[in-house]
N, C-alpha and C positions, 0 to 999 in steps of 0.2 A: 187603331194599331200601334202597339206600344215600342219605344225607343230605347235601347239598353247598348251600349257602345260592347259588342263583343271582343272585347281585345284582350287581349295576353299579358303574363303578370312577368315582372321581373323581381328586383327585389336581392475552413490546419501547421682512445687517445691515444695518443702518441704520445712518448714518454720524452719530455725536452729535456737539454742536456742540464748538467748542475746548474749552472750557472742560471740557467731561467725558473730553475725548481720554485724558489722562495716567488717569483713572479707570479707562475701561474698557479703555485695555493693561493696566494692575497685576490686574484681575478676568481678564484674558483670561488672563494669565499664569497666574493660579492655576488657571482648568480646564483648561489644558494640563496643569499639573502633575499634576492631578486626574485628566485622562483617563490620560494615561503610568500611573501609578499602577493607572488599574483596567485598561487592557491589559497590563500587567507579570502583575494579581491572575488577566486571562482565560486567559492565555500559561502560566501556572502551573499554571491548576484544569486547563486542557486539555491538558496534559503529564502531571497526575496522571492526571487519566482517562486517559488513552493507556497510559499504565504500567498502571493498574487492568487494562483490557481485554487488553493483554499478558498478565500474567501469568495471567488466563481463561483466554485463546486456549492457552497450555501449558500448564494444566491440561486443558484437555479433548484435547488431543494425545497428553498423558500417558494421560490414561485410555482412550483408545480405542486405544493400544497396552498396554492392561492393565496398569498401571503405576497404579494408582487410590491409594498410599500416595504415590509423586512427585506425581499432580493435587492430593491434599490441601494438598499443602504448597506450590505454585504458591497455592491457593486462598486457604490463610493468610495468603500476602504480599499478595492484594488487597486482603482484609479485613482487613491492617494498615495500606494504605495509605489506603484508604476502607471504614470502619466500616460506611457505609448503601449500599454493593450489594450490592443485594440477589440480586443474577444470580449473586456472587460465594458467599454465601449457598445459594444454590437448589444450584447447580451441587456444592459442598461436600458437601450434606445427600445430593443421588441418589447421589456415590462413595460416600459412607460408606454408604448402604444398600448398595450392591454391595460394601461390605466387608466387612458384614454386622455392621455397628455401626449396628443401629437405635436404639438410643436417642440417637447422635448426629445420627442423620439426623434425628430428630422433634426435636429443638433447634435445628438449623438451618434449617429448615420455618418451626419456629414464626418463626425470625430474619426469612426471607424473607416471609414474611408479615406479619408487622407492617409492612416497611420496605416489602410491596408487594399490597395486601390483594385486588385484585380478581385475581389471580393464580392462573385455575384450575387451573391443573398443578401448580402448591406445594400445594396442599389435597389435588389426586386422589394426586400421588405419596408424601405425610404417609401421606394413606387407607394406602395400600398397607404403609410398614412400619406404621403400628398394627396393617392384620388380619395383616402376617406373627407380630407380637407376638400376635395371637389377643384382638387389643380390637377383637372386632369389631362395636360398637354404639358406640365412637368413629371407626372407619373410617368408618362408616354415613355417622356428622356431616359427614367429611369430604369424602366423594364426595357429600352430598349439596350443599354450599356449592361444588363445582367445578360441578355440574351446575346449581349456584342461578346463577352468573356465567356458565355458556355450557351453556347449553338442550339444545345438539344434540354431547354428548360421547359419543358410541357407548361406549367404553372404562369411563367412571366408572356408567354406568347398569349395566355389565357386573359392576365389582366391587363397587358397591352389592349387586348382586344375588347374586353370590358370599356375601357378607359376612351377607345375610339367610337365603342357603340353610344356613352353618355354624352357626344362628340357631337354626335348622328353622320357620322362616317362610318355608317354601316357594309358600306362594300366592302371596304379595308379592314373592317373587325370580322367580316366575312374569312378571307385570308387569314387573319391571326389564328381564328379559330381552329379553321383548318388543319393549319399548324401544329399549334397543340394534340389536335386528334391525331396526327400520325405520329407524334410522338409519342403520343399515351391513348392510346385507342378506344380504352375505357373509361374516358375521360366523358363524364356522364352530363356535368356541367355545361362541359364545349358545346356538347349538341344540343343542349338545350337553351345557351345562350346565343348559339348559331342560328337557331332554328327561328329564335326572336325577329334574330340580324334580318334574316330572309324575308319573314313577314313584312320587317317595313321596306325592303325594297319589292315588295307585291310577286317574290317565288314565295307563291302560297305551297304549290306542292312540296317544293323541298322543304322548307319548313312541316309539313306533315311529316317525310321521311324523316329527318332528325326528329320529332317529338317518339317517332315509332322506334328510334333506336334507344332513346331514353328510358321509353317502358318497357323495351325488352330487357335492357341492362337493370330496371329496377322500378317493378311491378306498382313501386306505390309510391312513385312520386306526383303526388296529387296536381302540381301547376302544369305539368306535362299533360296531364288526361283534360285539365279545363282549356288551358289552349287552343288544345288540339281540336277542343270542341268548337271554340270559336271562330276556330278556320272552318271548321268542315261545316258551320252554320253559313258563313259569307260564301263556300261553295256553293250554296243550297244541298250539302247531304245531312238534311233534317235529320232524318234516323240517326246517324254518322254522330252526330251533334248530340243527342239524344243524349247516346251508350255512352258518351265520353263526360258527359253533365252528371249523370247519374252515378256511374264508376267516381269521381270527384267527392259526389256527396256523400256516398259509401262509406269512400276513405275520410271525408270530414263533413259530420252533418253539420256543422256550422258555417257554409262556405254559403255566403248572401249571394256573392252574383252565380254562381254555381243554380241555385234556385231560380233568379232571376229570369237567368237567360233558357234555365229548363220550361220556366216557366210560358216563357215566349215562342220558345219551338212546339212547345205542346197546343199552345195556340193557333200555330203556323197547319198543324197537322191536325187540327181542329178537335183536339183532345181539351173540351174547356171544362171538364170537370179536373183534370187534371194541373192543367195550366193554375186555375183557381187554389187546386190544393199546394202549389210550392208558391203562389203568392202569398197565401197567408200566412205559410214557413216563413216566407223572410217579412213577413210583416211580422210575426212573432218573435224575429230576429233582433226588431228595431228601424226597418226600412220604410220611410213613409210613402215613400214613391207603388212599392207592393203594395202598403194598405189600400192607395187611392185608387189603384187597378182592380184590387178584390174588391173593393166596395162599390166603382160604376161597371164592374163587370159579372159578379161572381153573386151578390147577395140580392 
């Protein structure tokens, strides 16, 4: 008998008296000068704001064209002109994260949040950066802040659930995945990851139901077939497992684990010829244990 872990995968005016006229005229002159000064300041401020927006827009365009470094330089100019532009800090943070500078991204999100404390997206994306750094507890704090600002933030529930799952808090992650699905019923990734958490707490039937939902929404979701097959195998539904492994291989002919597990399943079903064929293919793809199995049981 061969042993293989059939596990699932992650991965915005009055007239004044004559004696008062001179005084009134004098005051009017002062008022006119003051108004002129105010207008000048307003126009200068407006021009500066337009210039800041210009640099931000250029940054966005460069980022959309794949020039992350150029985009960041434009945001630098915007921040130099207006150090209180939360949008410039937010955009620079977002693109720093895209450029893998997660620490720099978090620093900019900190500034964006300081300037705009009710920006749910800033909390959400800071949480993403922390999550990539595997600071899951800190990420959960940020996702929770985003949800507090926007209770219908489906992706924040989803990402918080992922962080909880990474901390092995599967029961709580299931609650968050369920909330994400309630807000966004076609959130296939939430179904997929909820199935993973259900599997971890031994709710295998519930996991299969979620994988069924994923496959119904996306018939080419390869990992859903593979994971469902692995659970069916554990439940003793070898025919069902065989079908799911076969579908996985049809969609991805280089899925090594699907070949290994389908081979084991065929062996249990007394199809040694089919098992040997699968192990031979896995061996050809570079799996040593498949080669060993083939040599000892097939040649």
